[in-house]
N, C-alpha and C positions, 0 to 999 in steps of 0.2 A: 154661569154665563157661557153660552155656546160659542165656539169658535167656528168660523166658516171653512178654514183650511186645516184639515186633519192630516197628520203626517203618517198615519197608519191606515192601510187600505185592506180591503177584503182579499184574503189569500196570503197575506204576509205571515211569516213565522215570528212569534213573539215569546218572551218569557215574562212571567209574573214577578214583579219586584216588591209588591206590598199586598197585604191582605192575608186571608187564611190559606190561600194556595201559593204563597210566595216561594221563590226558589231559594235554596241554600247552596253553600259551596259544594257539598257532596251530591246534591240532588237538584238538577236543573229542571224546572217545570216549564216545558215548551208546549206550544200548541199553535194551530193555524187559526187565523181570524175568520170566523164564519160570516159575521156581518158587522157593520159599523153603524151606530146610532148617532148621527151627527147632531141632532137636536139636544141630546142629553150628554154629549161628550163621553159616550160609552161604547165598548166593543164587546162582542160575544166571541169567546175563544173556545174551540173544541176541547172538551174534557176538563175545563176549569170552572170553578164556582158552580158545581152541580146542585140543582134544586130538585127536591123531591115533591111530586104533586100527585094527589089522589084524583083519579079520573074514573068516571063511570063509563060503562060500556054503552056505545051508541053506534050510529051508522058511520061516523067518521073514525071512531076509535073502536077497533074490533074487539080488543081485550081490555077490560077495565083493570084497575089496580093502581099501584104506585109506580109512576114513571119518573125517570130522571132526565132532566134537560139542562143544558148549560145556561147559566144566568149571565147578565151583563156585568162587566167590570169597568171601572172608570179608566179613562185613557191614560191618566197619570200613573196608574198602577201596573202598566205593562211597558215593556221596552222592546223595540224592534231588534231582531237578530239579522245581521248583515249576511246575505247569501254568499258574498265573496270571502270574508274573513271568518265567518261562522262565530261571531262574537256579538254580545249585546251592545248596542251602540245608540247614540243619539243621531238624529237625522238633520241634515242641512238641506236647504232648498235653494237652488240656483235657477236663474232664468237662462235658457239657451234657445235661441231662435224663436223667441216668443212663447216657449213652452216651459212649464215648471218641471224641474228634474230633481229627484231626491238623491242625496249623496250620503255615504257613510262618513261619519266624523273621524273614524279611526283609520280606515284604509284609503279614504278619498276616492272610492270607486262608486259609480252610479248603481243605484239599487234597481231602478226600472230600466231594463234593457229592451 
Protein backbone atom coordinates (compact mmCIF):
# COMPACT_ATOMS: atom_id res chain seq x y z
CA UNK A 1 0.00 0.00 0.00
CA UNK A 2 1.63 3.22 -1.11
CA UNK A 3 1.61 6.22 1.17
CA UNK A 4 1.32 9.68 -0.33
CA UNK A 5 3.52 11.44 2.23
CA UNK A 6 7.08 10.14 2.33
CA UNK A 7 9.34 11.25 5.18
CA UNK A 8 12.55 10.64 3.23
CA UNK A 9 13.42 12.84 0.27
CA UNK A 10 16.03 12.85 -2.50
CA UNK A 11 19.40 14.04 -1.20
CA UNK A 12 18.85 12.89 2.41
CA UNK A 13 21.53 10.85 4.14
CA UNK A 14 20.23 7.52 5.43
CA UNK A 15 21.49 4.34 7.05
CA UNK A 16 20.25 0.85 6.21
CA UNK A 17 18.68 -0.84 9.26
CA UNK A 18 17.51 -4.12 7.66
CA UNK A 19 18.44 -6.35 4.75
CA UNK A 20 21.71 -7.59 3.33
CA UNK A 21 23.37 -4.13 3.53
CA UNK A 22 22.27 -3.39 7.12
CA UNK A 23 24.42 -1.36 9.47
CA UNK A 24 26.08 -2.92 12.48
CA UNK A 25 27.49 -1.23 15.58
CA UNK A 26 31.03 -1.28 14.25
CA UNK A 27 30.22 -0.50 10.64
CA UNK A 28 27.57 2.10 9.78
CA UNK A 29 26.34 1.77 6.19
CA UNK A 30 25.43 5.33 5.12
CA UNK A 31 24.46 6.67 1.76
CA UNK A 32 22.63 9.49 -0.01
CA UNK A 33 19.19 8.93 -1.48
CA UNK A 34 19.40 9.12 -5.28
CA UNK A 35 15.69 8.81 -5.98
CA UNK A 36 12.40 8.06 -4.25
CA UNK A 37 9.86 5.70 -5.84
CA UNK A 38 6.64 6.85 -4.18
CA UNK A 39 4.35 4.36 -5.91
CA UNK A 40 6.26 1.38 -4.50
CA UNK A 41 7.40 2.92 -1.16
CA UNK A 42 11.03 2.39 -2.16
CA UNK A 43 14.20 4.47 -2.25
CA UNK A 44 17.42 4.07 -4.23
CA UNK A 45 20.49 4.73 -2.06
CA UNK A 46 23.94 5.36 -3.53
CA UNK A 47 26.20 2.32 -3.02
CA UNK A 48 23.57 0.09 -1.38
CA UNK A 49 21.84 -3.05 -2.70
CA UNK A 50 24.13 -3.23 -5.72
CA UNK A 51 22.71 -5.23 -8.63
CA UNK A 52 24.91 -6.75 -11.32
CA UNK A 53 23.49 -6.69 -14.83
CA UNK A 54 24.92 -8.04 -18.09
CA UNK A 55 24.71 -5.38 -20.81
CA UNK A 56 25.51 -5.64 -24.51
CA UNK A 57 27.43 -2.96 -26.30
CA UNK A 58 25.16 -0.49 -28.11
CA UNK A 59 24.95 3.18 -29.02
CA UNK A 60 23.71 4.03 -25.52
CA UNK A 61 26.22 1.80 -23.72
CA UNK A 62 29.72 2.25 -25.09
CA UNK A 63 31.28 -0.75 -23.40
CA UNK A 64 29.38 -3.96 -22.80
CA UNK A 65 29.90 -6.32 -19.90
CA UNK A 66 28.70 -6.60 -16.34
CA UNK A 67 27.71 -3.29 -14.76
CA UNK A 68 26.68 -2.62 -11.17
CA UNK A 69 23.82 -0.28 -10.34
CA UNK A 70 22.12 0.45 -7.00
CA UNK A 71 18.78 -1.27 -6.58
CA UNK A 72 15.71 -0.08 -4.68
CA UNK A 73 15.27 -0.63 -0.92
CA UNK A 74 11.97 -0.54 0.91
CA UNK A 75 11.41 2.70 2.84
CA UNK A 76 11.00 0.77 6.10
CA UNK A 77 14.55 -0.61 5.81
CA UNK A 78 16.25 2.79 5.91
CA UNK A 79 16.43 5.44 8.63
CA UNK A 80 17.15 9.13 8.17
CA UNK A 81 20.37 10.56 9.64
CA UNK A 82 19.75 13.95 11.26
CA UNK A 83 22.12 16.61 9.87
CA UNK A 84 22.21 18.42 13.25
CA UNK A 85 22.91 15.62 15.73
CA UNK A 86 24.42 13.18 13.15
CA UNK A 87 22.41 10.25 14.55
CA UNK A 88 19.81 7.96 12.96
CA UNK A 89 16.40 9.23 13.94
CA UNK A 90 12.70 9.01 13.29
CA UNK A 91 11.04 11.96 11.61
CA UNK A 92 8.22 14.10 12.96
CA UNK A 93 6.12 16.32 10.71
CA UNK A 94 4.64 19.58 11.93
CA UNK A 95 2.69 22.23 10.09
CA UNK A 96 4.11 25.72 10.28
CA UNK A 97 2.55 28.62 8.37
CA UNK A 98 0.68 26.20 6.11
CA UNK A 99 3.82 24.25 5.17
CA UNK A 100 4.96 20.81 6.24
CA UNK A 101 8.26 20.79 8.11
CA UNK A 102 10.30 17.72 9.05
CA UNK A 103 11.82 17.58 12.55
CA UNK A 104 14.29 15.24 14.25
CA UNK A 105 12.68 13.28 17.09
CA UNK A 106 15.97 13.24 19.06
CA UNK A 107 17.21 16.83 18.97
CA UNK A 108 13.91 18.57 18.00
CA UNK A 109 15.61 20.62 15.26
CA UNK A 110 14.26 21.16 11.75
CA UNK A 111 15.73 18.90 9.08
CA UNK A 112 14.74 21.12 6.15
CA UNK A 113 16.38 24.51 6.50
